C-alpha positions as CSV (number, residue, x, y, z in Angstrom):
1,R,79.1,-2.1,262.2
2,V,78.6,1.6,261.6
3,A,74.8,1.1,261.4
4,T,74.9,-0.7,264.8
5,H,76.9,2.1,266.3
6,D,74.5,4.7,265.0
7,R,71.5,2.8,266.4
8,R,73.1,2.4,269.8
9,L,74.0,6.1,269.8
10,F,70.4,6.9,268.9
11,I,69.1,4.8,271.8
12,L,71.5,6.4,274.2
13,K,70.5,9.9,273.1
14,L,66.8,9.0,273.3
15,G,67.3,7.7,276.8
16,K,69.1,10.9,277.9
17,A,66.4,13.1,276.2
18,L,63.6,11.2,277.9
19,M,65.3,11.4,281.3
20,V,66.2,15.1,280.9
21,L,62.7,16.2,279.7
22,G,60.8,14.6,282.6
23,T,59.5,11.3,281.3
24,P,58.5,8.9,284.2
25,T,61.1,6.2,284.7
26,H,58.8,3.3,283.8
27,I,58.0,4.9,280.5
28,V,61.7,5.5,279.8
29,Q,62.4,1.8,280.1
30,S,59.5,0.7,277.9
31,Q,60.3,3.3,275.2
32,L,63.9,2.3,275.1
33,G,63.0,-1.4,275.1
34,S,60.7,-0.9,272.2
35,A,63.2,1.2,270.3
36,A,65.9,-1.5,270.8
37,R,63.5,-4.3,269.6
38,I,62.6,-2.3,266.5
39,L,66.2,-1.3,265.7
40,E,67.2,-5.0,266.3
41,I,69.6,-4.1,269.1
42,E,70.0,-6.4,272.2
43,A,69.8,-4.1,275.2
44,D,68.8,-4.0,278.8
45,F,67.9,-0.8,280.7
46,I,67.8,0.2,284.4
47,T,66.5,3.6,285.4
48,L,67.1,5.3,288.8
49,P,66.4,9.0,289.6
50,G,68.9,10.9,287.6
51,Q,70.6,7.8,286.2
52,L,70.1,5.5,283.3
53,Y,72.1,2.3,282.8
54,C,72.2,0.8,279.3
55,S,73.8,-2.5,278.5
56,F,74.2,-3.5,274.8
57,A,74.9,-7.2,274.1
58,D,76.9,-8.4,271.1
59,Q,76.2,-12.0,270.3
60,R,78.9,-12.2,267.6
61,T,81.7,-11.3,270.0
62,K,79.9,-12.5,273.2
63,T,80.6,-9.1,274.9
64,A,78.5,-6.4,276.4
65,D,78.9,-2.6,276.5
66,T,77.5,-0.9,279.5
67,H,76.8,2.9,279.5
68,T,75.8,5.1,282.4
69,I,73.9,8.3,281.7
70,T,73.7,10.7,284.5
71,C,71.5,13.7,284.0
72,H,69.3,16.2,285.7
73,G,65.7,16.6,284.6
74,R,63.3,19.4,283.8
75,L,59.7,19.2,282.7
76,S,59.3,20.4,279.2
77,L,56.3,18.9,277.5
78,G,56.8,20.7,274.2
79,S,60.3,19.3,273.9
80,L,59.1,15.9,275.0
81,H,56.6,16.0,272.2
82,E,59.4,16.8,269.7
83,V,61.5,13.9,271.1
84,H,58.5,11.6,270.6
85,Q,58.1,12.8,267.0
86,I,61.8,12.1,266.3
87,Y,61.4,8.7,267.9
88,R,58.4,7.9,265.6
89,K,60.3,9.1,262.5
90,V,63.2,6.7,263.3
91,M,61.0,3.8,264.2
92,H,59.0,4.2,261.0
93,D,62.1,4.5,258.8
94,E,61.4,8.1,257.9
95,A,64.8,9.1,259.3
96,S,68.0,7.2,259.9
97,A,69.3,6.5,263.4
98,K,72.1,9.0,262.8
99,E,69.7,11.7,261.7
100,G,67.6,11.0,264.8
101,A,70.6,11.2,267.1
102,D,71.5,14.5,265.6
103,L,68.0,15.9,266.0
104,L,67.9,14.6,269.6
105,E,71.2,16.3,270.4
106,K,69.7,19.6,269.0
107,E,66.7,19.2,271.2
108,L,68.8,18.5,274.3
109,N,70.9,21.6,273.7
110,A,67.9,23.9,273.2
111,P,67.5,26.5,275.9
112,P,64.5,26.3,278.3
113,M,61.4,28.0,277.2
114,H,61.2,30.3,280.2
115,N,64.0,32.0,282.2
116,T,64.2,31.7,286.0
117,Y,62.2,34.8,286.7
118,V,59.2,33.7,284.6
119,S,59.4,30.2,286.1
120,C,59.4,31.7,289.7
121,F,56.5,34.0,288.8
122,L,54.5,31.1,287.4
123,A,55.3,28.9,290.4
124,F,54.2,31.5,292.9
125,S,51.0,32.2,290.9
126,L,50.1,28.6,290.7
127,G,50.9,27.8,294.3
128,F,49.0,30.9,295.4
129,L,45.9,30.0,293.4
130,I,45.7,26.3,294.0
131,C,45.8,26.6,297.7
132,P,42.6,28.5,298.3
133,F,40.6,26.9,295.4
134,A,41.6,23.3,295.8
135,F,42.2,23.1,299.6
136,A,40.1,26.0,300.9
137,G,43.1,27.7,302.3
138,S,43.2,31.2,303.7
139,F,45.1,34.2,302.2
140,L,48.0,33.5,304.5
141,D,48.1,29.8,303.5
142,A,48.1,30.9,299.9
143,L,51.1,33.1,300.5
144,V,53.0,30.3,302.2
145,A,52.1,27.9,299.3
146,G,53.2,30.4,296.7
147,T,56.5,31.0,298.5
148,G,57.1,27.3,298.9
149,S,56.4,26.9,295.2
150,V,59.1,29.5,294.4
151,V,61.6,27.8,296.7
152,L,60.9,24.4,295.0
153,S,61.2,26.1,291.6
154,L,64.6,27.6,292.4
155,V,65.9,24.4,293.9
156,R,64.7,22.5,290.9
157,S,66.4,24.9,288.4
158,R,69.6,25.2,290.3
159,H,70.2,21.7,291.7
160,S,68.0,19.5,289.6
161,L,69.6,16.2,290.5
162,I,69.3,16.9,294.2
163,A,65.7,18.1,293.7
164,S,64.7,15.0,291.7
165,V,66.0,12.7,294.4
166,V,64.4,14.7,297.2
167,L,61.1,15.0,295.3
168,E,61.0,11.3,294.5
169,Y,61.9,10.1,298.0
170,A,60.4,12.8,300.3
171,P,56.9,11.2,300.1
172,L,58.3,7.9,301.1
173,L,60.0,9.4,304.1
174,I,56.9,11.4,305.1
175,Q,54.7,8.3,305.0
176,T,56.9,6.3,307.3
């Protein structure tokens, strides 16, 4: 029973880590499904922007536990690589599920690599440079693109759940 609880906890922490660190939702579902199969846990997963629903079935008692994980995401490829390394260690029996859950918790609680000022500077620089080089924009267009990038960076860092919903559904609204 304790081992089953640890494996379920690992899957929940893995799901949260993948969602928080910017993994696409279809990859989150496949990674969690693969982890559940390897750890011999019966589970189903549903992902929505900012939310993950995990349902664990118990055939012995004919019950199911459903967990909802609500989180806001950021893109951190370095941390995502670390999460994948932890996932591989647990899947290849190099670490226990409990050790993996502890390592994932440490990774989730790690501070972001850059503070807000550095992120805003990088956002402005990239928006400013991409506009003229990729889209043949003028200097004024580049300034507007850089400023827009800073605004998006600030919204993303301050209200990430709102930003993730807006950024996922805005293209759909614009197309219609």
